[in-house]
NUGUZA-754096 format. One record per residue (C-alpha): residue number from 1; residue in three letters; chain; x, y, z. Coordinates in steps of 0.001 Angstrom, whole numbers, plus 500000, padded with zeros to 6 digits. Layout:
BEGIN
+-----+------+------+--------+--------+--------+
| pos | code | unit |     px |     py |     pz |
+-----+------+------+--------+--------+--------+
| NUM |  ALA |    A |      X |      Y |      Z |
...
+-----+------+------+--------+--------+--------+
END
This chain:
BEGIN
+-----+------+------+--------+--------+--------+
| pos | code | unit |     px |     py |     pz |
+-----+------+------+--------+--------+--------+
|   1 |  MET |    A | 560408 | 218145 | 730340 |
|   2 |  ALA |    A | 558868 | 221427 | 729361 |
|   3 |  VAL |    A | 555638 | 219764 | 728435 |
|   4 |  LYS |    A | 555295 | 218236 | 731919 |
|   5 |  SER |    A | 555893 | 221530 | 733636 |
|   6 |  LYS |    A | 553056 | 223096 | 731631 |
|   7 |  THR |    A | 550915 | 220128 | 732501 |
|   8 |  ARG |    A | 551447 | 220564 | 736263 |
|   9 |  LYS |    A | 550762 | 224262 | 735996 |
|  10 |  ARG |    A | 547465 | 223925 | 734156 |
|  11 |  HIS |    A | 545944 | 220475 | 734790 |
|  12 |  SER |    A | 543645 | 221896 | 737547 |
|  13 |  SER |    A | 541532 | 223414 | 734696 |
|  14 |  LEU |    A | 540502 | 219903 | 733677 |
|  15 |  ALA |    A | 538726 | 219199 | 736968 |
|  16 |  LYS |    A | 536834 | 222519 | 736483 |
|  17 |  ARG |    A | 535996 | 221433 | 732904 |
|  18 |  VAL |    A | 534555 | 218085 | 733993 |
|  19 |  LYS |    A | 532100 | 220019 | 736318 |
|  20 |  ILE |    A | 531096 | 222277 | 733424 |
|  21 |  SER |    A | 530411 | 219262 | 731213 |
|  22 |  HIS |    A | 528272 | 217693 | 733880 |
|  23 |  SER |    A | 526204 | 220823 | 734397 |
|  24 |  THR |    A | 525295 | 220896 | 730628 |
|  25 |  LYS |    A | 525071 | 217189 | 729943 |
|  26 |  ASP |    A | 521328 | 217142 | 729385 |
|  27 |  GLN |    A | 521330 | 219861 | 726728 |
|  28 |  GLY |    A | 520573 | 218113 | 723460 |
|  29 |  GLY |    A | 522994 | 216108 | 721289 |
|  30 |  GLY |    A | 524429 | 215281 | 717869 |
|  31 |  GLY |    A | 525895 | 217188 | 715008 |
|  32 |  SER |    A | 528385 | 217068 | 712228 |
|  33 |  ARG |    A | 531921 | 217989 | 711193 |
|  34 |  VAL |    A | 532678 | 221713 | 711252 |
|  35 |  ILE |    A | 536440 | 221644 | 711648 |
|  36 |  SER |    A | 539072 | 222440 | 708901 |
|  37 |  TRP |    A | 541080 | 219258 | 709242 |
|  38 |  LYS |    A | 543219 | 220268 | 706201 |
|  39 |  ASP |    A | 544808 | 223027 | 708263 |
|  40 |  VAL |    A | 546005 | 220616 | 710980 |
|  41 |  ASP |    A | 549702 | 219821 | 710728 |
|  42 |  GLY |    A | 550399 | 216228 | 709754 |
|  43 |  GLU |    A | 548012 | 213379 | 709110 |
|  44 |  VAL |    A | 544823 | 213266 | 711128 |
|  45 |  GLN |    A | 543614 | 209764 | 712165 |
|  46 |  PHE |    A | 540163 | 209106 | 713452 |
|  47 |  PHE |    A | 539165 | 206570 | 716183 |
|  48 |  GLN |    A | 536552 | 204032 | 715385 |
|  49 |  PRO |    A | 535239 | 202187 | 718562 |
|  50 |  ALA |    A | 535324 | 198403 | 718348 |
|  51 |  VAL |    A | 532115 | 196493 | 718922 |
|  52 |  GLY |    A | 532497 | 195128 | 722489 |
|  53 |  LYS |    A | 535177 | 196277 | 724863 |
|  54 |  ASN |    A | 537228 | 199498 | 724372 |
|  55 |  ALA |    A | 539974 | 201220 | 726459 |
|  56 |  ILE |    A | 541162 | 204724 | 725730 |
|  57 |  ASN |    A | 543045 | 207644 | 727200 |
|  58 |  ILE |    A | 541692 | 211108 | 726614 |
|  59 |  ILE |    A | 544527 | 213487 | 725841 |
|  60 |  PRO |    A | 543841 | 217092 | 726902 |
|  61 |  PHE |    A | 544648 | 219989 | 724650 |
|  62 |  GLU |    A | 545554 | 223691 | 725094 |
|  63 |  ILE |    A | 542753 | 226215 | 724360 |
|  64 |  LYS |    A | 544241 | 228555 | 721802 |
|  65 |  SER |    A | 541455 | 230797 | 720534 |
|  66 |  LYS |    A | 538386 | 232916 | 721427 |
|  67 |  ASN |    A | 536346 | 230589 | 719238 |
|  68 |  HIS |    A | 536299 | 228087 | 722041 |
|  69 |  PRO |    A | 532652 | 228329 | 723355 |
|  70 |  LEU |    A | 533696 | 228285 | 726995 |
|  71 |  VAL |    A | 536102 | 231077 | 726483 |
|  72 |  LYS |    A | 533287 | 233156 | 724903 |
|  73 |  GLN |    A | 531149 | 232348 | 727885 |
|  74 |  GLY |    A | 533878 | 233365 | 730374 |
|  75 |  GLN |    A | 534088 | 229935 | 731951 |
|  76 |  MET |    A | 537554 | 229085 | 730689 |
|  77 |  GLU |    A | 540568 | 230969 | 729329 |
|  78 |  ILE |    A | 543082 | 230739 | 726475 |
|  79 |  GLY |    A | 546035 | 228753 | 727689 |
|  80 |  GLU |    A | 543988 | 226438 | 729941 |
|  81 |  LEU |    A | 543660 | 222731 | 729194 |
|  82 |  ASP |    A | 540459 | 221223 | 727949 |
|  83 |  TYR |    A | 539670 | 217512 | 727315 |
|  84 |  CYS |    A | 537031 | 217908 | 724575 |
|  85 |  LEU |    A | 535432 | 220444 | 722228 |
|  86 |  ASP |    A | 531728 | 220439 | 722789 |
|  87 |  ILE |    A | 530059 | 222389 | 719956 |
|  88 |  TRP |    A | 526527 | 223071 | 718698 |
|  89 |  THR |    A | 525996 | 222669 | 714884 |
|  90 |  HIS |    A | 523360 | 222774 | 712230 |
|  91 |  ARG |    A | 523445 | 220038 | 709533 |
|  92 |  ASN |    A | 522373 | 219888 | 705863 |
|  93 |  VAL |    A | 521857 | 223608 | 705620 |
|  94 |  GLY |    A | 520595 | 225125 | 702382 |
|  95 |  PRO |    A | 520960 | 223729 | 698844 |
|  96 |  SER |    A | 524629 | 222945 | 699492 |
|  97 |  GLU |    A | 523644 | 220857 | 702605 |
|  98 |  SER |    A | 526500 | 222469 | 704625 |
|  99 |  SER |    A | 527398 | 221884 | 708213 |
| 100 |  ILE |    A | 527448 | 225128 | 710204 |
| 101 |  VAL |    A | 528545 | 226124 | 713705 |
| 102 |  CYS |    A | 525392 | 227488 | 715492 |
| 103 |  LEU |    A | 526105 | 231084 | 716549 |
| 104 |  LYS |    A | 523176 | 231126 | 719077 |
| 105 |  LYS |    A | 523896 | 227961 | 721087 |
| 106 |  SER |    A | 527627 | 228180 | 720788 |
| 107 |  TYR |    A | 528208 | 231903 | 721287 |
| 108 |  GLY |    A | 524906 | 233542 | 722278 |
| 109 |  LYS |    A | 524671 | 235500 | 718993 |
| 110 |  ALA |    A | 521900 | 235824 | 716494 |
| 111 |  CYS |    A | 521735 | 232778 | 714188 |
| 112 |  PRO |    A | 519707 | 232901 | 710917 |
| 113 |  ILE |    A | 519259 | 229180 | 710958 |
| 114 |  CYS |    A | 517725 | 229242 | 714506 |
| 115 |  GLU |    A | 515482 | 232124 | 713389 |
| 116 |  GLU |    A | 514333 | 230175 | 710319 |
| 117 |  SER |    A | 513694 | 227067 | 712415 |
| 118 |  GLU |    A | 511547 | 229139 | 714761 |
| 119 |  LYS |    A | 509580 | 230572 | 711875 |
| 120 |  LEU |    A | 508876 | 227121 | 710546 |
| 121 |  ARG |    A | 507756 | 225919 | 713925 |
| 122 |  LYS |    A | 505375 | 228802 | 714368 |
| 123 |  ALA |    A | 503967 | 228060 | 710887 |
| 124 |  GLY |    A | 503198 | 224515 | 712030 |
| 125 |  LYS |    A | 505997 | 222888 | 709994 |
| 126 |  GLU |    A | 507504 | 220928 | 712851 |
| 127 |  LYS |    A | 509412 | 218356 | 710778 |
| 128 |  GLU |    A | 511118 | 221116 | 708721 |
| 129 |  ALA |    A | 511894 | 223153 | 711875 |
| 130 |  SER |    A | 513404 | 220036 | 713589 |
| 131 |  ALA |    A | 515636 | 219447 | 710657 |
| 132 |  LEU |    A | 517226 | 222867 | 711243 |
| 133 |  THR |    A | 517528 | 222597 | 714971 |
| 134 |  SER |    A | 521102 | 222721 | 716254 |
| 135 |  LYS |    A | 522675 | 219589 | 717653 |
| 136 |  ARG |    A | 525636 | 218848 | 719895 |
| 137 |  ARG |    A | 528887 | 217197 | 718749 |
| 138 |  VAL |    A | 531989 | 216394 | 720765 |
| 139 |  PHE |    A | 535605 | 216025 | 719744 |
| 140 |  TYR |    A | 538349 | 214304 | 721731 |
| 141 |  ASN |    A | 542044 | 213560 | 721292 |
| 142 |  VAL |    A | 542403 | 209884 | 722278 |
| 143 |  GLU |    A | 544860 | 207022 | 722523 |
| 144 |  ASP |    A | 543384 | 203622 | 721638 |
| 145 |  ILE |    A | 545223 | 201430 | 724154 |
| 146 |  ARG |    A | 544070 | 198191 | 722717 |
| 147 |  LYS |    A | 544786 | 198681 | 719040 |
| 148 |  LYS |    A | 547060 | 201764 | 718562 |
| 149 |  PRO |    A | 548901 | 202546 | 721757 |
| 150 |  GLY |    A | 551170 | 205613 | 721473 |
| 151 |  GLU |    A | 549212 | 207129 | 718552 |
| 152 |  LEU |    A | 546971 | 210137 | 718656 |
| 153 |  GLN |    A | 543502 | 209832 | 717124 |
| 154 |  VAL |    A | 540472 | 212077 | 716961 |
| 155 |  PHE |    A | 537212 | 210819 | 718281 |
| 156 |  GLU |    A | 534122 | 212625 | 716991 |
| 157 |  VAL |    A | 530844 | 211468 | 718500 |
| 158 |  SER |    A | 527356 | 212433 | 719557 |
| 159 |  HIS |    A | 527267 | 214211 | 722854 |
| 160 |  TYR |    A | 524190 | 212365 | 723923 |
| 161 |  LEU |    A | 525570 | 208933 | 723215 |
| 162 |  PHE |    A | 529070 | 209337 | 724678 |
| 163 |  GLU |    A | 529948 | 212457 | 726743 |
| 164 |  LYS |    A | 526681 | 212375 | 728663 |
| 165 |  GLU |    A | 527220 | 208782 | 729568 |
| 166 |  LEU |    A | 530820 | 209321 | 730412 |
| 167 |  ILE |    A | 530304 | 212355 | 732665 |
| 168 |  ASP |    A | 527507 | 210598 | 734501 |
| 169 |  GLU |    A | 529751 | 207739 | 735404 |
| 170 |  ALA |    A | 532664 | 210102 | 736378 |
| 171 |  ARG |    A | 530514 | 211825 | 739030 |
| 172 |  ASN |    A | 531042 | 210813 | 742682 |
| 173 |  ASP |    A | 528506 | 212395 | 744998 |
| 174 |  GLU |    A | 528709 | 209993 | 747901 |
| 175 |  ASP |    A | 529795 | 212738 | 750233 |
| 176 |  GLY |    A | 526913 | 214980 | 749183 |
| 177 |  GLU |    A | 529082 | 217085 | 746872 |
| 178 |  ASP |    A | 529724 | 216993 | 743162 |
| 179 |  ASN |    A | 533082 | 215507 | 742876 |
| 180 |  PHE |    A | 534355 | 213993 | 739609 |
| 181 |  ILE |    A | 537018 | 211574 | 738531 |
| 182 |  ASP |    A | 539702 | 213637 | 736836 |
| 183 |  PHE |    A | 540106 | 211074 | 734102 |
| 184 |  ALA |    A | 541887 | 213437 | 731607 |
| 185 |  ASP |    A | 544656 | 214555 | 733867 |
| 186 |  PRO |    A | 547862 | 213844 | 731841 |
| 187 |  GLU |    A | 549799 | 212652 | 734918 |
| 188 |  ASN |    A | 547193 | 211178 | 737349 |
| 189 |  GLY |    A | 544202 | 210487 | 735041 |
| 190 |  SER |    A | 542422 | 207277 | 734215 |
| 191 |  VAL |    A | 542049 | 204776 | 731516 |
| 192 |  ILE |    A | 538445 | 204933 | 730268 |
| 193 |  ARG |    A | 536862 | 201570 | 729613 |
| 194 |  PHE |    A | 533490 | 201146 | 727903 |
| 195 |  ARG |    A | 531413 | 198856 | 725730 |
| 196 |  CYS |    A | 530265 | 199725 | 722270 |
| 197 |  SER |    A | 527308 | 198063 | 720634 |
| 198 |  LYS |    A | 525423 | 198472 | 717344 |
| 199 |  THR |    A | 521785 | 199486 | 717297 |
| 200 |  SER |    A | 519566 | 200654 | 714518 |
| 201 |  GLN |    A | 516826 | 203314 | 714089 |
| 202 |  GLY |    A | 515034 | 204342 | 710927 |
| 203 |  GLY |    A | 517043 | 202022 | 708791 |
| 204 |  PHE |    A | 520407 | 203334 | 710005 |
| 205 |  GLU |    A | 522933 | 201591 | 712217 |
| 206 |  PHE |    A | 524858 | 203487 | 714838 |
| 207 |  ASN |    A | 526887 | 203010 | 718023 |
| 208 |  GLU |    A | 525725 | 203036 | 721620 |
| 209 |  PHE |    A | 528131 | 203319 | 724524 |
| 210 |  LYS |    A | 527566 | 201819 | 728009 |
| 211 |  SER |    A | 529374 | 200301 | 730999 |
| 212 |  PHE |    A | 531927 | 203082 | 731510 |
| 213 |  SER |    A | 534609 | 202506 | 734094 |
| 214 |  PHE |    A | 537890 | 204158 | 735191 |
| 215 |  THR |    A | 541216 | 202411 | 735821 |
| 216 |  GLU |    A | 544206 | 204214 | 737252 |
| 217 |  ARG |    A | 546984 | 204615 | 734597 |
| 218 |  GLU |    A | 550231 | 202808 | 735197 |
| 219 |  ASP |    A | 552152 | 205762 | 733595 |
| 220 |  PRO |    A | 551457 | 209378 | 732746 |
| 221 |  ILE |    A | 550504 | 210374 | 729251 |
| 222 |  ASP |    A | 553617 | 210336 | 726977 |
| 223 |  ASP |    A | 555067 | 213817 | 726504 |
| 224 |  ASP |    A | 555060 | 213488 | 722725 |
| 225 |  LEU |    A | 551507 | 212370 | 722657 |
| 226 |  PHE |    A | 550423 | 215186 | 724887 |
| 227 |  ALA |    A | 552343 | 217708 | 722742 |
| 228 |  SER |    A | 550633 | 216505 | 719567 |
| 229 |  ALA |    A | 547102 | 216915 | 720808 |
| 230 |  ILE |    A | 544998 | 219005 | 718448 |
| 231 |  SER |    A | 543591 | 222285 | 719796 |
| 232 |  PHE |    A | 540171 | 221887 | 718071 |
| 233 |  ASP |    A | 539010 | 225429 | 718722 |
| 234 |  GLU |    A | 541962 | 226694 | 716593 |
| 235 |  TYR |    A | 540448 | 225006 | 713460 |
| 236 |  LEU |    A | 536743 | 225716 | 713917 |
| 237 |  ASN |    A | 534930 | 227094 | 710824 |
| 238 |  VAL |    A | 532928 | 229874 | 712447 |
| 239 |  LEU |    A | 530965 | 231966 | 709861 |
| 240 |  ASN |    A | 529260 | 235290 | 710556 |
| 241 |  TYR |    A | 525538 | 235974 | 710229 |
| 242 |  GLU |    A | 525564 | 237114 | 706563 |
| 243 |  GLU |    A | 527712 | 234208 | 705444 |
| 244 |  ILE |    A | 525387 | 231692 | 707105 |
| 245 |  GLN |    A | 522350 | 233471 | 705693 |
| 246 |  ALA |    A | 523805 | 233223 | 702189 |
| 247 |  ILE |    A | 524317 | 229433 | 702592 |
| 248 |  LEU |    A | 520819 | 228943 | 704094 |
| 249 |  TYR |    A | 519071 | 230618 | 701199 |
| 250 |  GLY |    A | 521435 | 229354 | 698489 |
| 251 |  ALA |    A | 523085 | 232730 | 697689 |
| 252 |  ASP |    A | 526511 | 231407 | 698371 |
| 253 |  ASP |    A | 528891 | 231918 | 695347 |
| 254 |  ASP |    A | 531973 | 230338 | 696778 |
| 255 |  ASP |    A | 534279 | 229160 | 693953 |
| 256 |  GLU |    A | 535687 | 225636 | 693640 |
| 257 |  ASP |    A | 538821 | 226509 | 695697 |
| 258 |  ASP |    A | 536651 | 227621 | 698537 |
| 259 |  GLU |    A | 534720 | 224404 | 698452 |
| 260 |  GLU |    A | 537897 | 222420 | 698545 |
| 261 |  ASP |    A | 539033 | 224413 | 701670 |
| 262 |  GLU |    A | 536186 | 222762 | 703580 |
| 263 |  LYS |    A | 537506 | 219264 | 702953 |
| 264 |  PRO |    A | 540405 | 217456 | 704677 |
| 265 |  VAL |    A | 543173 | 216437 | 702377 |
| 266 |  LYS |    A | 544537 | 213606 | 704485 |
| 267 |  ARG |    A | 542184 | 211102 | 706144 |
| 268 |  THR |    A | 542699 | 207563 | 707471 |
| 269 |  ALA |    A | 539412 | 207144 | 709094 |
| 270 |  GLN |    A | 536278 | 205525 | 707684 |
| 271 |  LYS |    A | 533540 | 207798 | 706334 |
| 272 |  LYS |    A | 530449 | 207677 | 708505 |
| 273 |  LYS |    A | 526807 | 208237 | 707806 |
| 274 |  LEU |    A | 524918 | 210356 | 710426 |
| 275 |  VAL |    A | 521593 | 209284 | 712006 |
| 276 |  GLU |    A | 519646 | 212300 | 713154 |
| 277 |  ASP |    A | 516833 | 212471 | 715650 |
| 278 |  ASP |    A | 514027 | 214873 | 714751 |
| 279 |  ASP |    A | 513278 | 215729 | 718361 |
| 280 |  GLU |    A | 515967 | 216792 | 720844 |
| 281 |  GLU |    A | 513862 | 215697 | 723792 |
| 282 |  ASP |    A | 513642 | 212081 | 722523 |
| 283 |  GLU |    A | 515542 | 209461 | 724464 |
| 284 |  GLU |    A | 517314 | 208396 | 721285 |
| 285 |  ASP |    A | 520132 | 210347 | 719621 |
| 286 |  ASP |    A | 522202 | 210238 | 716506 |
| 287 |  ASP |    A | 525634 | 208807 | 715832 |
| 288 |  GLU |    A | 527530 | 207700 | 712742 |
| 289 |  LYS |    A | 527559 | 204600 | 710625 |
| 290 |  PRO |    A | 531029 | 203584 | 709510 |
| 291 |  VAL |    A | 531047 | 202693 | 705805 |
| 292 |  LYS |    A | 533914 | 202721 | 703163 |
| 293 |  LYS |    A | 537440 | 203755 | 703791 |
| 294 |  TYR |    A | 538742 | 206989 | 702334 |
| 295 |  SER |    A | 540594 | 205745 | 699297 |
| 296 |  LYS |    A | 540691 | 206628 | 695595 |
| 297 |  LYS |    A | 539165 | 204489 | 692760 |
| 298 |  PRO |    A | 539654 | 204754 | 689067 |
| 299 |  GLU |    A | 537532 | 207506 | 687560 |
| 300 |  LYS |    A | 534158 | 206293 | 686361 |
| 301 |  THR |    A | 531077 | 207897 | 684824 |
| 302 |  ALA |    A | 527421 | 207247 | 684312 |
| 303 |  GLY |    A | 525801 | 208687 | 681204 |
| 304 |  ASN |    A | 526923 | 212376 | 680950 |
| 305 |  SER |    A | 527733 | 212593 | 684588 |
| 306 |  LYS |    A | 531160 | 212099 | 686171 |
| 307 |  CYS |    A | 532224 | 211991 | 689796 |
| 308 |  PRO |    A | 534516 | 215033 | 690284 |
| 309 |  HIS |    A | 536394 | 213086 | 693063 |
| 310 |  ASP |    A | 537185 | 209999 | 690896 |
| 311 |  TYR |    A | 534668 | 207679 | 692591 |
| 312 |  THR |    A | 531916 | 205789 | 690904 |
| 313 |  PHE |    A | 528998 | 208087 | 690006 |
| 314 |  GLY |    A | 525730 | 206724 | 691579 |
| 315 |  ASP |    A | 527236 | 203603 | 693144 |
| 316 |  ASP |    A | 529412 | 205547 | 695620 |
| 317 |  ALA |    A | 526831 | 208214 | 696480 |
| 318 |  ASP |    A | 527198 | 209499 | 699981 |
| 319 |  GLU |    A | 529942 | 206975 | 700809 |
| 320 |  TYR |    A | 532917 | 209216 | 701085 |
| 321 |  GLU |    A | 534032 | 212432 | 702843 |
| 322 |  GLU |    A | 533891 | 214518 | 699685 |
| 323 |  CYS |    A | 530220 | 213656 | 699161 |
| 324 |  GLU |    A | 529155 | 216005 | 701999 |
| 325 |  ASP |    A | 529788 | 219177 | 699922 |
| 326 |  CYS |    A | 529706 | 217800 | 696378 |
| 327 |  ASP |    A | 528012 | 219950 | 693735 |
| 328 |  ILE |    A | 526424 | 216951 | 692026 |
| 329 |  TRP |    A | 525325 | 215082 | 695209 |
| 330 |  SER |    A | 521646 | 215188 | 694457 |
| 331 |  LYS |    A | 522158 | 213752 | 690926 |
| 332 |  CYS |    A | 524440 | 211087 | 692292 |
| 333 |  ILE |    A | 521921 | 210086 | 694955 |
| 334 |  LYS |    A | 519194 | 209903 | 692396 |
| 335 |  ALA |    A | 521311 | 207713 | 690149 |
| 336 |  LYS |    A | 522017 | 205411 | 693120 |
| 337 |  LYS |    A | 518370 | 204991 | 693892 |
+-----+------+------+--------+--------+--------+
END
């Protein structure tokens, strides 16, 4: 098969990628969605780990654009395979509370949000500065062996809580050298097994991942599954300095169509609420709290306010994907309280 020949030709890049991930595993964590899911062909499904035992295959994808951070850094090339997109982001930026790819941490460019954060820190406003600090988020294509074998799902998760733990367990340094289990190799990779548990911090519940282990696959990754893997770098929303600055200071005049472009049109996953740590150096990190499924309700109103997405104003505040960029989010939150 054509797909297999490509796999044999390029799979060696995955071993290199694992080493890169290990070398940066201690650099912060957390983040938010910054990918244009609406531009992905077909329906995008999202993986929700079960409490207790989980078993997944990570499906590598082909790097297709210069927006991939490791391409910008000269560590990987377009056409090579990668097993995850590891990206730095800023959350809740400006009056619109947007999620933005960090230009400084991701690409080594000037970032107005990082500059503002540093100004606040120098002014003694540590809490405000920390709120603008960039965080790390990781995206994987996965196959949930236990619940949905043969189906491609996207796993979006805190770097600190998942990738850091995964890559630590994949390291084998018994011979004095840094060798790693090539778990993402499409032909000779491993089933990744781990335990997921619920924990809480600051009134929020989120997932923790432990007890990672690797089991040799009985069969290679299915050709169709491999071919359907999403090249995340191709769909990144990377804004320039001026565009980010406009969002940060509330000068963004995007019309309604532009706002809709930021939202996925097909979702089968549960909406999740993020828990964010104010200090990157803390031993705790953020992850997401699964809440209601993405589904429409009859249109309802409260007073003179109406939910523009046909949910219940006030009651459903911050419960759905559209809430993230909604124009009346603050009013809806107040009504809920």
